[in-house]
PABA-786868 format. One record per residue (C-alpha): residue number from 1; residue in three letters; chain; x, y, z negated. Coordinates in steps of 0.001 Angstrom, whole numbers. Layout:
N
PT  vexdren  lodren  tiza        X        Y        Z
PT      NUM     ALA     A        X        Y        Z
...
% end
This chain:
405
PT  vexdren  lodren  tiza        X        Y        Z
PT        1     MET     A    65990   120606    -8911
PT        2     GLU     A    66725   123219   -11085
PT        3     LYS     A    69537   124005    -9578
PT        4     VAL     A    67440   124025    -6228
PT        5     ILE     A    64782   126812    -7774
PT        6     GLY     A    67810   128802    -8932
PT        7     PHE     A    69332   128773    -5540
PT        8     PHE     A    65889   130212    -3741
PT        9     LYS     A    65764   132645    -6374
PT       10     SER     A    69227   133824    -6440
PT       11     ASN     A    69001   134225    -2438
PT       12     ILE     A    65372   135206    -1898
PT       13     ARG     A    66129   138072     -220
PT       14     ILE     A    68285   136569     2189
PT       15     ILE     A    65844   133665     3003
PT       16     ILE     A    63028   136516     3232
PT       17     VAL     A    65380   138058     6300
PT       18     LEU     A    66105   134671     7634
PT       19     LEU     A    62242   133924     8263
PT       20     ILE     A    61686   137151     9166
PT       21     ILE     A    64303   136845    12076
PT       22     LEU     A    62757   133630    12788
PT       23     VAL     A    59473   134635    13237
PT       24     PHE     A    60593   137284    15500
PT       25     LEU     A    62500   134723    17218
PT       26     ILE     A    59742   132423    18033
PT       27     ILE     A    57486   135663    19596
PT       28     TYR     A    60043   136996    21649
PT       29     LEU     A    60463   133459    23350
PT       30     SER     A    56997   132913    23453
PT       31     LYS     A    56904   136256    25350
PT       32     SER     A    59417   135058    27335
PT       33     GLU     A    57785   132080    28395
PT       34     LEU     A    54851   133159    29374
PT       35     LYS     A    56793   136326    31351
PT       36     GLN     A    58425   133345    33377
PT       37     LYS     A    54887   132202    34357
PT       38     THR     A    52059   134007    36473
PT       39     ILE     A    49114   132188    37805
PT       40     TYR     A    48347   132540    41918
PT       41     THR     A    44723   131490    42978
PT       42     VAL     A    44823   129985    46554
PT       43     VAL     A    43074   131399    49351
PT       44     SER     A    43176   131579    52961
PT       45     GLY     A    45282   133783    54620
PT       46     ASP     A    46863   134390    58114
PT       47     ILE     A    50226   134650    59484
PT       48     GLU     A    50729   136913    62720
PT       49     HIS     A    53514   136196    65382
PT       50     SER     A    53938   139238    67014
PT       51     VAL     A    56615   141459    68428
PT       52     GLU     A    57334   145449    67491
PT       53     THR     A    58125   147598    70783
PT       54     ASN     A    57177   149991    73040
PT       55     LEU     A    53558   150734    74941
PT       56     TYR     A    53395   152317    78076
PT       57     VAL     A    50029   153551    79798
PT       58     ILE     A    49679   153080    83001
PT       59     LYS     A    46543   155550    84038
PT       60     ASN     A    44499   155583    87028
PT       61     GLU     A    44079   159806    87175
PT       62     THR     A    43410   162372    89789
PT       63     VAL     A    45154   165642    89572
PT       64     ILE     A    42850   168226    90818
PT       65     ASP     A    44382   171032    92460
PT       66     TYR     A    43103   174541    92103
PT       67     ASP     A    44657   177946    92498
PT       68     GLU     A    47416   178423    89999
PT       69     ASN     A    47592   182357    90806
PT       70     GLN     A    44137   182619    89132
PT       71     ALA     A    43331   182424    85582
PT       72     ILE     A    40640   179891    84745
PT       73     THR     A    38263   179231    82266
PT       74     ALA     A    37633   175492    80616
PT       75     ILE     A    33749   174514    81186
PT       76     VAL     A    34106   170898    80041
PT       77     GLU     A    36372   170656    76969
PT       78     GLN     A    39873   168048    76565
PT       79     GLY     A    38839   164735    75647
PT       80     ARG     A    35259   165212    76925
PT       81     ARG     A    34075   162937    79829
PT       82     ALA     A    32502   164402    83182
PT       83     ARG     A    30547   163016    85849
PT       84     GLU     A    31378   163203    89696
PT       85     ASN     A    30891   166485    91086
PT       86     GLU     A    30574   168456    88064
PT       87     VAL     A    31644   171927    87329
PT       88     ILE     A    34985   171705    84751
PT       89     ALA     A    36176   174821    85009
PT       90     THR     A    35919   177968    87054
PT       91     TYR     A    37913   180885    87964
PT       92     GLN     A    38208   184107    86069
PT       93     ASN     A    37780   186501    89060
PT       94     ASP     A    35529   189094    90332
PT       95     SER     A    32921   187066    91292
PT       96     TYR     A    33035   185165    87838
PT       97     ASP     A    33045   188319    85903
PT       98     GLU     A    29525   189495    87692
PT       99     TYR     A    28126   186542    87028
PT      100     GLN     A    28891   186534    83158
PT      101     ARG     A    27991   190202    83633
PT      102     GLN     A    24585   189642    84998
PT      103     ILE     A    24036   186465    82618
PT      104     ALA     A    24546   188517    79573
PT      105     GLU     A    22240   191416    80716
PT      106     ILE     A    19498   188399    80734
PT      107     ASP     A    20606   187247    77568
PT      108     LYS     A    20352   190738    75990
PT      109     GLN     A    16890   190999    77540
PT      110     ILE     A    15641   187890    76273
PT      111     GLN     A    17403   188692    72959
PT      112     THR     A    14955   191993    72427
PT      113     LEU     A    12131   189909    73486
PT      114     VAL     A    12777   187004    70917
PT      115     LYS     A    12564   189824    68026
PT      116     ASP     A     9103   190517    68506
PT      117     LEU     A     8227   186395    68315
PT      118     PRO     A     6912   185379    64767
PT      119     ASP     A     9437   183993    62503
PT      120     THR     A     9381   180179    62924
PT      121     TYR     A    12198   177984    62131
PT      122     SER     A    12034   174563    63313
PT      123     ALA     A    14517   172321    62291
PT      124     ASP     A    16134   172234    65834
PT      125     LEU     A    16873   176177    65487
PT      126     ILE     A    18359   175930    62174
PT      127     ASN     A    20792   173176    63389
PT      128     ILE     A    21917   175231    66025
PT      129     GLU     A    22404   178178    63682
PT      130     ASN     A    24177   176218    61576
PT      131     LYS     A    26738   175028    64672
PT      132     ILE     A    27433   178537    65651
PT      133     LEU     A    28148   179586    62562
PT      134     ASP     A    30624   176330    62026
PT      135     TYR     A    32159   177514    65732
PT      136     SER     A    32359   180633    65006
PT      137     ASN     A    34559   180148    62029
PT      138     GLU     A    36810   177229    63667
PT      139     VAL     A    37891   180137    66934
PT      140     GLN     A    39034   182907    64127
PT      141     GLY     A    41686   180319    63165
PT      142     THR     A    43167   179372    66305
PT      143     THR     A    45620   181112    68723
PT      144     SER     A    45218   178454    71778
PT      145     TYR     A    44131   179734    74840
PT      146     LEU     A    42633   176972    76110
PT      147     LYS     A    40799   175818    72281
PT      148     ILE     A    39825   179814    72327
PT      149     GLN     A    37967   179014    75890
PT      150     GLU     A    36316   175749    74514
PT      151     TYR     A    34787   177341    71580
PT      152     LYS     A    33319   180083    73968
PT      153     THR     A    32028   177763    75841
PT      154     LYS     A    30374   175688    72939
PT      155     LEU     A    29021   178827    71617
PT      156     ASP     A    27589   179894    74778
PT      157     GLU     A    25637   176489    75217
PT      158     LEU     A    24452   177040    71632
PT      159     ALA     A    23291   180382    72169
PT      160     TYR     A    21547   179586    75743
PT      161     LYS     A    19781   176218    73449
PT      162     LYS     A    18943   178486    71244
PT      163     ILE     A    17160   181241    73203
PT      164     THR     A    15400   178075    74986
PT      165     VAL     A    13814   176937    71664
PT      166     LEU     A    12295   180205    71027
PT      167     ALA     A    11294   180643    74365
PT      168     ASN     A     9307   177628    74403
PT      169     ALA     A     7124   179056    71551
PT      170     SER     A     6335   181935    73991
PT      171     PRO     A     3361   181468    76151
PT      172     ASP     A     3979   179999    79831
PT      173     SER     A     3568   183516    81824
PT      174     SER     A     5435   185508    79142
PT      175     ALA     A     8546   187600    80335
PT      176     ILE     A    11011   185277    78473
PT      177     ARG     A    10291   182513    80208
PT      178     GLU     A    10870   184648    83686
PT      179     LEU     A    14065   185720    82423
PT      180     LEU     A    15119   182282    81196
PT      181     SER     A    14332   181105    85026
PT      182     GLN     A    16392   183595    86538
PT      183     ARG     A    18990   182478    84302
PT      184     GLU     A    18949   179193    85386
PT      185     ASN     A    19063   180098    88802
PT      186     LEU     A    21810   182320    88639
PT      187     GLU     A    23641   179058    87129
PT      188     ASN     A    22651   176804    89566
PT      189     LEU     A    24059   179512    92476
PT      190     SER     A    27233   179740    90427
PT      191     LYS     A    27761   175772    90277
PT      192     THR     A    27669   175908    94432
PT      193     SER     A    30100   178603    94988
PT      194     ASP     A    33737   178662    95765
PT      195     ASN     A    34158   180039    92142
PT      196     THR     A    34091   176611    90493
PT      197     ILE     A    36348   173867    89887
PT      198     LEU     A    34518   170332    90585
PT      199     THR     A    35304   166768    89603
PT      200     PRO     A    36442   164246    92798
PT      201     ILE     A    35387   161575    90042
PT      202     SER     A    33979   160851    86825
PT      203     GLY     A    36321   160166    83578
PT      204     VAL     A    37678   161855    80796
PT      205     VAL     A    38749   165704    81470
PT      206     THR     A    42388   167024    80347
PT      207     TYR     A    44253   169990    80906
PT      208     LYS     A    47808   168405    80231
PT      209     ILE     A    49942   167062    82870
PT      210     ASP     A    53524   165969    82593
PT      211     LEU     A    54644   165321    86198
PT      212     LEU     A    54305   161485    85952
PT      213     GLU     A    51013   161431    87542
PT      214     ASN     A    52518   160021    90837
PT      215     THR     A    55702   157575    89722
PT      216     TYR     A    53465   154236    90508
PT      217     ASP     A    50750   153287    92603
PT      218     PHE     A    47979   152287    90002
PT      219     ASN     A    46157   150078    92753
PT      220     ASP     A    49023   147824    93083
PT      221     ILE     A    50763   147690    89809
PT      222     GLU     A    49817   143991    89414
PT      223     SER     A    52038   143389    92267
PT      224     TYR     A    55153   145084    90579
PT      225     SER     A    58480   143204    90157
PT      226     TYR     A    60270   143512    86989
PT      227     SER     A    62762   146166    88667
PT      228     ASP     A    59967   148068    89437
PT      229     PHE     A    58586   147846    85858
PT      230     ASP     A    62086   149059    84679
PT      231     LYS     A    62177   151835    87089
PT      232     LEU     A    58569   152943    85278
PT      233     ILE     A    59806   152426    81760
PT      234     SER     A    63239   154741    82614
PT      235     ALA     A    60772   157464    83925
PT      236     TYR     A    58641   157391    80979
PT      237     ASP     A    61652   157410    78730
PT      238     ASN     A    63446   160408    80329
PT      239     ASN     A    60364   162416    80684
PT      240     SER     A    59672   165397    78051
PT      241     ASN     A    57469   167505    80683
PT      242     ASN     A    54134   168936    78878
PT      243     ASP     A    52677   171220    81723
PT      244     PHE     A    49002   173091    81767
PT      245     GLY     A    46888   171585    84354
PT      246     ILE     A    43745   170013    85427
PT      247     LYS     A    43134   165856    85306
PT      248     ILE     A    40692   163181    85369
PT      249     VAL     A    41533   160222    83702
PT      250     ASP     A    39087   156758    84420
PT      251     ASN     A    39354   155655    80812
PT      252     PHE     A    37489   152280    81763
PT      253     LYS     A    40651   150733    83661
PT      254     THR     A    44302   150981    82234
PT      255     TYR     A    47449   148931    82305
PT      256     LEU     A    49632   148755    79678
PT      257     LEU     A    53187   147296    80222
PT      258     VAL     A    55272   146259    76805
PT      259     LYS     A    58977   144944    77348
PT      260     SER     A    60394   142782    74578
PT      261     GLN     A    63124   140006    73826
PT      262     THR     A    62580   136332    74772
PT      263     GLY     A    62673   133848    71952
PT      264     GLU     A    60044   132511    69091
PT      265     ASN     A    56806   133916    71152
PT      266     ASP     A    57279   132691    74349
PT      267     GLU     A    55368   129592    73799
PT      268     TYR     A    52113   131694    73411
PT      269     ILE     A    52322   134132    76079
PT      270     LYS     A    49721   132934    78705
PT      271     ALA     A    48405   135051    81806
PT      272     GLY     A    44551   135368    81553
PT      273     ARG     A    44752   135386    77481
PT      274     ASN     A    43426   138013    75359
PT      275     TYR     A    45544   139581    72967
PT      276     LYS     A    45257   142080    70256
PT      277     ILE     A    48024   145181    69958
PT      278     ARG     A    48096   147159    67167
PT      279     ILE     A    48977   150710    68016
PT      280     SER     A    50981   152111    64898
PT      281     ASP     A    51088   155726    66557
PT      282     LEU     A    47634   156089    66674
PT      283     GLU     A    47213   155071    62539
PT      284     ASN     A    46921   151300    63292
PT      285     LEU     A    44575   151422    66243
PT      286     VAL     A    43825   147776    67186
PT      287     ILE     A    42729   146990    70837
PT      288     SER     A    41981   143772    73149
PT      289     ALA     A    43599   143554    76230
PT      290     THR     A    44227   140638    78674
PT      291     LEU     A    47692   139353    79726
PT      292     VAL     A    47537   139817    83721
PT      293     LYS     A    50980   139086    84502
PT      294     ASN     A    54467   138471    82706
PT      295     ILE     A    57678   138512    83981
PT      296     LYS     A    60497   136244    82364
PT      297     GLU     A    63762   138258    83400
PT      298     GLY     A    66948   137411    81580
PT      299     GLU     A    66483   137698    78018
PT      300     CYS     A    63444   140091    78780
PT      301     ASN     A    59672   139704    78668
PT      302     TYR     A    57840   142286    81301
PT      303     SER     A    54168   141931    80225
PT      304     LEU     A    51445   143654    81755
PT      305     PHE     A    47934   143961    80069
PT      306     LYS     A    44863   145045    81462
PT      307     ILE     A    42060   147047    79734
PT      308     ASP     A    38522   147196    81139
PT      309     ASN     A    36487   149089    78504
PT      310     GLU     A    36365   152693    77070
PT      311     VAL     A    40081   153625    75567
PT      312     ASP     A    39372   157572    75026
PT      313     ALA     A    42412   157418    72421
PT      314     LEU     A    44997   156478    75199
PT      315     VAL     A    43914   159156    77592
PT      316     ASP     A    46866   161807    77232
PT      317     TYR     A    49681   159176    76072
PT      318     ARG     A    52582   157443    78112
PT      319     LYS     A    54519   156049    75529
PT      320     LEU     A    53592   154422    72058
PT      321     SER     A    55134   152130    69297
PT      322     CYS     A    52839   149042    68974
PT      323     GLU     A    52940   145443    67761
PT      324     VAL     A    51908   143125    70167
PT      325     ILE     A    50134   139821    68013
PT      326     TRP     A    50694   136991    70157
PT      327     TYR     A    49093   134160    67935
PT      328     THR     A    47565   134188    64261
PT      329     GLU     A    47673   131227    62322
PT      330     THR     A    44983   131039    59402
PT      331     GLY     A    45294   128662    56927
PT      332     ILE     A    45885   127850    53036
PT      333     ALA     A    48048   130668    51910
PT      334     VAL     A    50499   130652    49269
PT      335     PRO     A    53694   132682    48285
PT      336     LEU     A    56762   131335    49106
PT      337     ASN     A    57967   131959    45612
PT      338     ALA     A    55289   129362    44425
PT      339     ILE     A    56712   126711    46579
PT      340     TYR     A    59426   124638    45300
PT      341     LYS     A    61926   122176    46599
PT      342     ASP     A    62863   118696    45259
PT      343     GLU     A    66734   118513    46264
PT      344     ILE     A    66717   114532    45446
PT      345     GLN     A    63965   113406    47481
PT      346     GLY     A    63228   116468    49792
PT      347     TYR     A    60208   117660    49641
PT      348     ASP     A    58573   120534    48826
PT      349     TYR     A    55664   121058    46579
PT      350     VAL     A    53496   123288    44491
PT      351     LEU     A    52635   123087    40532
PT      352     LEU     A    48695   123066    40245
PT      353     VAL     A    47213   124225    37155
PT      354     TYR     A    45378   120952    35337
PT      355     GLY     A    44158   121758    32415
PT      356     ALA     A    46617   123292    29735
PT      357     ASP     A    49078   121220    31996
PT      358     TYR     A    50241   121440    35204
PT      359     VAL     A    51507   118877    38009
PT      360     ARG     A    53314   118457    41207
PT      361     VAL     A    51280   118817    44573
PT      362     PRO     A    53457   117837    47574
PT      363     VAL     A    52595   120061    50678
PT      364     LYS     A    53830   120781    54166
PT      365     ILE     A    54587   123942    55454
PT      366     ILE     A    53342   124616    58786
PT      367     SER     A    53936   128327    58940
PT      368     GLN     A    55720   131189    57140
PT      369     SER     A    56195   134517    57238
PT      370     ASP     A    58692   137036    54913
PT      371     SER     A    56430   136339    52084
PT      372     ILE     A    53932   133554    52239
PT      373     ALA     A    53695   130188    53535
PT      374     LEU     A    50716   128569    55416
PT      375     VAL     A    50640   125020    53996
PT      376     GLU     A    48857   121663    54236
PT      377     ASN     A    48264   118494    52358
PT      378     VAL     A    50704   115810    52939
PT      379     GLU     A    49779   112373    54165
PT      380     GLU     A    48822   109664    51203
PT      381     SER     A    51820   107556    52175
PT      382     GLU     A    53954   110245    51479
PT      383     TYR     A    52678   110544    48173
PT      384     LYS     A    53352   106792    47103
PT      385     LYS     A    56876   107211    49003
PT      386     TYR     A    57221   110494    46102
PT      387     ASN     A    55444   108238    43523
PT      388     LEU     A    52814   110991    43097
PT      389     ASP     A    49578   110376    41901
PT      390     THR     A    47322   110613    45254
PT      391     THR     A    44554   112438    42838
PT      392     PHE     A    45759   115785    43024
PT      393     LYS     A    45319   118108    46562
PT      394     ILE     A    45817   121583    47306
PT      395     GLU     A    42575   123275    48126
PT      396     LEU     A    41203   126900    48203
PT      397     TYR     A    40419   128594    44975
PT      398     ASP     A    42768   126304    43087
PT      399     GLU     A    45250   127547    40453
PT      400     LEU     A    49130   127441    41120
PT      401     VAL     A    51916   128372    38469
PT      402     ILE     A    54727   130474    39749
PT      403     GLU     A    58002   130188    37700
PT      404     GLU     A    60645   132563    37996
PT      405     LYS     A    63553   130972    40009
% end
C-alpha cells in the first residue's frame, strides 16, 4: 500500500497531466459525436417534374402603317392599353403645331384667370401637383426621345386635370368654363383629323417592331406541323432587329411554343391540361397555360400552349428562358442524407427519434430530386419481413436523426 502511495506521490504531475488529457479527449469525442448527428423535422414537400428550355411567344399583333417621313408624338405611352379607334399618336406637322399653339394660348388664358380664384387646395389638387413634380424630375434624367414624349403627354394630361379641378370651383358662367369648352372642342376636332393615328383594334400599344410580325399566321397556328414550328423557332433565334414602329398586341390571347427533349416527363404531357410555366428571364414569373397541341418528332417534343387571360409582361418579348412544370408531386419530404439502406435485407429506412434513443422505420421512396425524396410508409407485411416493430411509422412533424455518412 505504501508503495502505491509512494508511486502516486512521485508521479503526481504525470497523473494530473494524463487526467487533463483524458478529460479533453472525452469532451472532444462528445462534441465530435454531436457534430455527426443532426435532427430533421419531417414536413410536407413538393417535387417538380419539369424541363428547362426556351419559350417562344406567338402574339396576335397588328402593325399600324404611318408616314415614316413625318415625326410623331406618342399619345398613349409604351405598354399601355388602348381601345379600338382610340388616338394613340399624332404627326408633328404644321397642323399639329397650330393645334398646340391654340391649346397653349387657351391654357395661358385659363392660368391667368385661375390666379384670381381663392386658394382652396383640395386633396385631388395636391395629388396632381405632386405627380407633376415627380414627372418633371424624372424627365430630367432621360435622353430617350420616346420617353420624353411619354412624359410630355403625362404632364399635359396632369396640367389639364389641374385646370379642370380649379375651374370646377368657379361659377358656371365664368370665363374659365368657356375657355375649357373651347379647349375640349379643339381636342375633339383634332381626334377626327387626318393628323392623328388611330388603333384599328384594342390591345397593348408598343413602339417596338422586329420584322417578325408576319412570319406566322396567328389564326392557323394550332394546325402547324413540327417543321413549321422549327422554321418559326429558327426565325426567332436568328433575328436581332429592334426598330421603331407602332404596333397593337392582343394580350388576352397568346400562344407559347417550347421545344424539349423527349424522355422522363412524356407521361405527364397531355393536350387539354393546364400547366405552370416559370419564366426565369422575368424574375421567375409563373403563368398558367393550356397545352393545346404536342407533337413528338424524333427525340423532341413540340408543345404549343395557349393563354386566354392578360399577360402584359410578354408583349415585347419573342424568346425567353423558362421552366415548364409538367407535374408536381406532394408528400412526406425527407432529405436524401436522412435515408439509409440496409444492404443485407435490401430496404430503405430512416432513424426516428424515440425518447433519448432512435429506431429504424422502413420507408418507400416514391419520388426524388437532387436533394430530397418523397416517402411513404411500407405495408405491415414488410415490417414483419424485416423483423421490425410495426408500432413506428413516419408522420409529419416527426423528428429524424441524420448521421454523417
